[in-house]
C-alpha positions as CSV (number, residue, x, y, z in Angstrom):
1,M,34.0,-17.5,5.7
2,A,35.5,-18.2,9.0
3,G,39.2,-18.2,8.8
4,G,39.1,-18.8,5.1
5,R,36.7,-21.7,5.4
6,S,33.1,-21.9,4.3
7,I,30.5,-22.7,6.9
8,G,30.2,-26.4,7.4
9,Y,26.5,-26.8,7.1
10,D,24.0,-26.7,4.2
11,L,21.0,-24.7,5.1
12,N,18.4,-23.1,2.9
13,M,19.3,-19.5,3.4
14,T,19.6,-16.5,1.1
15,K,23.0,-15.4,-0.2
16,L,22.8,-12.2,1.8
17,F,22.0,-14.0,5.1
18,Q,24.8,-16.4,4.4
19,K,27.3,-13.5,3.9
20,G,26.1,-12.0,7.1
21,I,26.6,-15.3,9.0
22,E,30.1,-15.6,7.5
23,A,30.9,-12.0,8.5
24,V,29.7,-12.7,12.1
25,C,31.9,-15.8,12.3
26,E,34.9,-13.5,11.9
27,L,34.0,-11.4,14.9
28,P,35.3,-11.9,18.5
29,A,33.2,-14.3,20.6
30,D,31.5,-11.5,22.6
31,R,30.3,-9.9,19.3
32,Q,29.2,-13.2,18.0
33,D,27.1,-13.7,21.1
34,M,25.5,-10.3,20.6
35,A,24.7,-11.2,17.0
36,G,23.3,-14.5,18.2
37,E,21.0,-12.8,20.7
38,L,19.8,-10.4,18.1
39,L,19.0,-13.3,15.7
40,L,17.1,-15.2,18.4
41,S,15.1,-12.2,19.3
42,L,14.2,-11.6,15.7
43,A,13.2,-15.2,15.2
44,K,11.0,-15.2,18.4
45,A,9.4,-11.9,17.6
46,I,5.8,-12.0,16.5
47,P,5.8,-11.2,12.8
48,E,4.1,-8.0,11.7
49,Y,1.0,-8.5,9.6
50,R,2.0,-8.6,5.9
51,L,-0.4,-8.1,3.0
52,T,-0.6,-10.9,0.4
53,P,0.5,-10.1,-3.1
54,E,-3.2,-9.8,-4.1
55,Q,-3.9,-7.4,-1.3
56,L,-0.9,-5.3,-2.3
57,D,-2.2,-5.2,-5.9
58,D,-5.6,-4.0,-4.6
59,V,-4.0,-1.3,-2.5
60,S,-1.9,-0.1,-5.5
61,L,-5.1,0.0,-7.6
62,A,-7.0,2.0,-5.0
63,I,-4.1,4.5,-4.6
64,A,-4.0,5.0,-8.4
65,E,-7.8,5.5,-8.5
66,A,-7.6,8.1,-5.7
67,E,-4.7,9.9,-7.4
68,R,-6.9,10.1,-10.5
69,G,-9.8,11.5,-8.3
70,E,-11.9,8.4,-8.9
71,F,-13.9,8.1,-5.7
72,A,-17.2,6.3,-5.0
73,T,-20.3,8.5,-4.9
74,E,-22.5,8.5,-1.8
75,S,-25.1,6.5,-3.7
76,E,-22.5,3.9,-4.7
77,M,-21.4,3.7,-1.1
78,A,-25.0,3.2,0.1
79,D,-25.5,0.4,-2.5
80,S,-22.5,-1.6,-1.2
Protein backbone atom coordinates (compact mmCIF):
# COMPACT_ATOMS: atom_id res chain seq x y z
CA MET A 1 0.00 0.00 0.00
CA ALA A 2 1.41 3.33 -1.01
CA GLY A 3 1.39 5.63 1.99
CA GLY A 4 -1.25 3.51 3.69
CA ARG A 5 -3.55 3.50 0.64
CA SER A 6 -4.33 0.56 -1.55
CA ILE A 7 -3.54 0.74 -5.24
CA GLY A 8 -6.33 2.55 -7.07
CA TYR A 9 -6.91 0.09 -9.89
CA ASP A 10 -8.52 -3.29 -10.12
CA LEU A 11 -6.41 -5.65 -12.20
CA ASN A 12 -6.52 -9.40 -12.34
CA MET A 13 -3.22 -10.11 -10.58
CA THR A 14 -2.06 -12.65 -8.06
CA LYS A 15 -1.84 -11.72 -4.40
CA LEU A 16 1.95 -12.07 -4.47
CA PHE A 17 2.28 -9.81 -7.49
CA GLN A 18 -0.02 -7.24 -5.87
CA LYS A 19 2.10 -7.31 -2.69
CA GLY A 20 5.19 -6.78 -4.82
CA ILE A 21 3.65 -3.80 -6.60
CA GLU A 22 2.55 -2.30 -3.30
CA ALA A 23 6.07 -2.73 -1.90
CA VAL A 24 7.59 -1.07 -4.97
CA CYS A 25 5.20 1.87 -4.52
CA GLU A 26 6.93 2.56 -1.21
CA LEU A 27 10.36 2.87 -2.83
CA PRO A 28 12.01 6.11 -3.94
CA ALA A 29 11.29 7.16 -7.54
CA ASP A 30 14.64 5.92 -8.92
CA ARG A 31 14.08 2.45 -7.45
CA GLN A 32 10.50 2.42 -8.78
CA ASP A 33 11.90 3.18 -12.24
CA MET A 34 14.35 0.29 -11.93
CA ALA A 35 11.52 -2.04 -10.94
CA GLY A 36 9.44 -0.76 -13.85
CA GLU A 37 12.27 -1.42 -16.30
CA LEU A 38 12.64 -4.93 -14.93
CA LEU A 39 8.92 -5.64 -15.26
CA LEU A 40 8.87 -4.32 -18.83
CA SER A 41 11.86 -6.45 -19.80
CA LEU A 42 10.21 -9.53 -18.28
CA ALA A 43 6.96 -8.81 -20.12
CA LYS A 44 8.76 -8.35 -23.44
CA ALA A 45 11.00 -11.40 -23.06
CA ILE A 46 10.24 -14.35 -25.24
CA PRO A 47 8.75 -16.92 -22.88
CA GLU A 48 10.63 -20.14 -22.45
CA TYR A 49 8.96 -23.24 -23.76
CA ARG A 50 6.78 -24.82 -21.12
CA LEU A 51 5.41 -28.32 -21.12
CA THR A 52 1.67 -28.86 -20.93
CA PRO A 53 0.30 -30.65 -17.86
CA GLU A 54 -0.16 -33.76 -20.00
CA GLN A 55 3.46 -33.61 -21.18
CA LEU A 56 4.65 -33.18 -17.58
CA ASP A 57 2.65 -36.28 -16.63
CA ASP A 58 4.29 -38.21 -19.49
CA VAL A 59 7.77 -37.12 -18.36
CA SER A 60 7.02 -38.12 -14.77
CA LEU A 61 5.82 -41.53 -15.96
CA ALA A 62 8.92 -42.01 -18.11
CA ILE A 63 11.23 -41.09 -15.21
CA ALA A 64 9.44 -43.51 -12.89
CA GLU A 65 9.75 -46.29 -15.49
CA ALA A 66 13.47 -45.56 -15.93
CA GLU A 67 14.01 -45.59 -12.17
CA ARG A 68 12.39 -49.04 -12.07
CA GLY A 69 14.67 -50.17 -14.90
CA GLU A 70 11.81 -50.52 -17.36
CA PHE A 71 13.41 -49.78 -20.71
CA ALA A 72 12.24 -50.74 -24.19
CA THR A 73 14.05 -53.64 -25.79
CA GLU A 74 15.77 -53.24 -29.16
CA SER A 75 12.97 -55.13 -30.88
CA GLU A 76 10.34 -52.89 -29.23
CA MET A 77 12.25 -49.86 -30.45
CA ALA A 78 12.47 -51.30 -33.96
CA ASP A 79 8.70 -51.92 -33.99
CA SER A 80 7.88 -48.30 -33.19
